[in-house]
N, C-alpha and C positions, 0 to 999 in steps of 0.2 A: 541473426541477419535476418533481411526481409529477402522473400522469393524473389519479388523483382525491384530494379530500381524505380524510384519515386523522386518526384519533384520537391525542392524545398519548401518551405511553409509559405516563401513570398509570395510564391505563383498561387495559394490560397485565396483569391479575391472575392470579393462579395458574391461575384457573379457563378463563381465556381461550387460554391458553399450553395447556394439555392441551387443550382442545376443539377448539382449532386443529389439532393433530396427530391427534387424532380424527377429525377432518372430512377430512383428508389420505388415510383409507382404513387408519390403522395405530389398535391399540389399546392406549392407554397403561396404566401401573402406578400412576400415581397419583405417581410421586416424579421431579422434574426437581431441576436444578442450575444455576445461573447460571454461565456461564462468562466470563472476562475480554474484556467489547466494549463498546466506549464510543459508537461511531459508530452502533452497530445494537444489538439487544438479542438474545442469543445464550445456549440453554440445552441443557444435555443432559437427555435425556427419555429414562425408563424405560418399555419396553413389556412389555406383559402376558405376554409368551414369554420374558423373561430379556435380551433386548436393548436396545442403547439406539442413537438418534438425536441427531442435532445439528438444534437448530431456527433459525432465523436469520430474525427480526422486521426488516424494512426500516425505518431512519430516514424517517419522513414528511416529503416535500418534498426529499430527496434525488436519486433517481434517477426518471428517466422508468422507465413499464414495459418500454419499448423497449429502455433501457439495460441496466435488468437482466436480460432476455433474452438479450440479445448478452454479457452475462456467462455466464450459463449454457450458453448454446450453444459458447461458446469453451471453457468446461471439460470440456465432453461431446467436443468434438473432439479436443481432448488427451488424453482416456481414452480414444477411441477408437485413439490413434495409441499406446497403451500407456504415455504420461506419467504421471507418478504425481502427478496432481493429484486432488484431493477435489472430484469433479462433484455436482450438486445430483440427489435423488433425482426419479421423476415418480411422479403418481396415476397411478389406472387409464385416466383421461382423456388422459394423456399429458402431463401439466402439470407444468410445474417450478416454476412463480410462481404461488402459490396466496392466497386471501382469507380471511380470517374475520374477523367484527367489525369490519371496514375495515381490518383489518391485512393488508399483503402480507407473505408470509412463504414459505420454504424450507426443505426437508429436505435434510438428508444423514446420511451414513451415518458413524458413529464412525470416527475413526481417529486412534488413539495414538502417541506417541512423545516424543522428547527434543530439549532445542535441539542444534542442529548444532556439533560441534567444527571451529570453524573454522581453528583453527590446523594443523590434521594434513594434509598435504599431498594427500594421497590424496583426502580430502574434499572439497579446493578442485577437483580432476581432477571429482571425480565430481559436484560442483555444474553445473561447466562446461560436463558435457555434458549434464545434464538440461536447463539455461537454455536452451544452444544447441540442443536439441531444442524447447522450448520456441519459441524463436523462428524457428525455419524451421518451423514450424506456423503461427506468428503472421503469417508474412511472404507467408503464401498468401492473405489477404484484407484487408477493413478494415473497421473500426467505422465506424457511420453514426449511431450515438447517444452514445457513448461520449466521453469529455474526450481532445483533443488536447494532447501535451503543448505548452508554448511559455513562454518568461520573463514572457508577459503575462499567461496563466491562474494559473500559480504562483509568481509575484513581483510584479508590479507592480499586480494587481487585490488581491492581499490587502495588501499595503502600504498601498497607498491606503486600504484600509478601515481599518488600524490607525488609520491617523492620522487619522481622523473619529472612531473607537469610544470616545476618553478613557480606555482601558484603561492606555496610558503613563502614568508619572507628569509631569507637568507640568514639571519639573525636569529630565526624560530626553527629553522631545519633539524639541529643537532637536538634541541630541547623535545621539539614536537616526534621525533624518532623514537629518542628513548621511551618517551610515554606511551605512544601508541604501540610499540615491541613489547611493555612492560602490561600493557591491557590484552593484547593477543595473547599474548604468552598465558595468561591466567585462565583467557575463555576458551583457549584449547583445551587445558585441564579439565574445565568445567564440564566440556563436551565427552571429553576420556572420560568422565565420570558418570556416563550416562551411555554405555555403547549397545544398548536395543533401545534406545530414543527411537519412537514412532515416527513417522513422515505421514502424513495424511495431504490431503487437499484441501485448501483454507482459503480464504480471501486474503491473505501475505499482507495486508494494509491498514488494519483495521483501529486506525486514529478517529476519535470522535467527529473528524469532518466526513468521513465516509459513513457515518450514521446518520439520518435524518429521523427525528421524532414529530410525530402527530398524534391527534387524541386517540387513535387505533394502536399505538405503539411505535416502535421504533422500523425502521425497513432499511437496509443497506446496500451501498452504491459502489461505482467502481472497483470491478473487479481486476482492471490493469495489471494488479501485481500479485493475482492469485498463484499459488505455486505449491510446491511439495515440502511443508516444514511440520516442524514441531504445535503441538496444540496451544502451546503458552505464546506464540508468535502472535496469535488473535484474542489474545489476553491481556497481554503485561500493558498496552499503549493505553487502557483504560484504566489504570493504575495510577494515583498521584499524592502529594503529600509525602509525610514520614511514615516510618515503617508500620507505627501503630495503626495510622489511617490505611494504609496498603493493606495490613491483615485484615481488617473490616470488610473494604471494597472486595476483597477476594475471596473469603466467604462466602458473600453473597454472591457472586458472580457463580463459584464454584456449586452453590447449591442448587440455582438455577441450571447451571449446565450438565450437573450430573442427573440431572431427570431425564437427558437425551442420549448422554455420551458419557465414557468413563473419561478418567482423568488421572493420567501419571503423576502423583504429586513430587517426585522427583524433579519435574520440570521446574518447581517454585525456584530452583536454584539458578534457573534460567534468565530471571527477569533482568537481573543487570549486566548479564550477559550479552543478551538481546540489546538494550539499550547502549552498549558500549558499539556494538557492531553497526547500529544504526546511525551513530554517529561520525564514524569512520565513513562509511557507505553514503551517510546525507553530504558530506563536505566533498566527496567525489564525484558525486551526482550532479554538484552547483560545476564544479569546476569542468567536468566535460560536458555540460550545455552550456555554456560560458559563451560561446560565440552564437547562440539565439539571442538576436535582441529581447525578447523577451524576459530573459535573466536578469540582465545588469538593470532593467527598468524596474522588475518585480524583487530583487533581492539587490538593493543597491549596497547592505551590509558586507555583503560577501566581497573577498576578495580585498580587503583592509587589512594592515597588521591589528587593528583593534578584534575584529575576526577570528584571526590564525591565533590570539593570546587567549582569549576565552574559549576558544577549541583546548588549547593546552591546558589551560585551567580545570576544565570539564575533565579532559582525560585524566590527569592526576587525580582529580576525585573521585574516577568510575575505578584507578586502583585501589581505593581503600576500601570502596564499596565492594569490589570483588574479593576483596581479602577478608570480607568482613563475614558473618554467619547469615545467611539466607533468613527470608521470613519464614517463620514457624508459627505455623498457624492454631496451635496448639496453645500457645502464648499470646499476650499482648502485641506481639513483635518479632 
């Protein structure tokens, strides 16, 4: 929870957005543009000198001040190691987390880029090297206030919430419960098979949308979900296709990764485990945010019978995948 009450996003008017950036010590031009962000509210804001910054207004009640400052400190630590992460700017008082009209916000430099071409083998090596560097730094310290990855936090708790929420259509509740419970039983077994699983500070949500590519290479954005977790949490979302394709991709990524950080190959068994947990966690996230007007607007397919039927089918598929042998990098799949 946050350290102090904050107003809802309905009070985040254009004047508040621009005045907040002005209060940071910058002079705005009056121009701003909303960027794609649903958990927080994020805007590109023009400055009087022609530059642009990005300002993020944190969702009320999601993170404590201490957790946000750990995110900021981690980003700054990575930048100091010359790792291409977008870190928040500090005002004249040296503060990265600021307040205006009750809102907590941070200001970032604007960094452009394009979607990464993950099918390119050289890009796979490149991403592996940078994620390895992030994890090498992440292994030096421990988050005290941010989340620690576990099947309970990312699976059992959101599943229990969904069962009580009323979002799942009545005619699907029984079958969804059976499929999710089967998935979670297999997930628990996979984690139990890795009793010495190492938890490190990591990005936490390292999907392609949070990686921007320029002619100079990739840079990583949005550390909002950084956490203590297994290294595979930052790798599995970069894999796609059939098992043969994923083996090739993972080999290339790990070749680059291991130039900077050690990797426990036992974590390969977690690929489908982490995918399964994300499915359940994502559904609960959408349901919990459904009273935010931005969510029905941008996710109109959620909370429909078809959505839950597809989720049921996907969870049943995950039971099969979790029961199958995991990727073997010594072979083709």
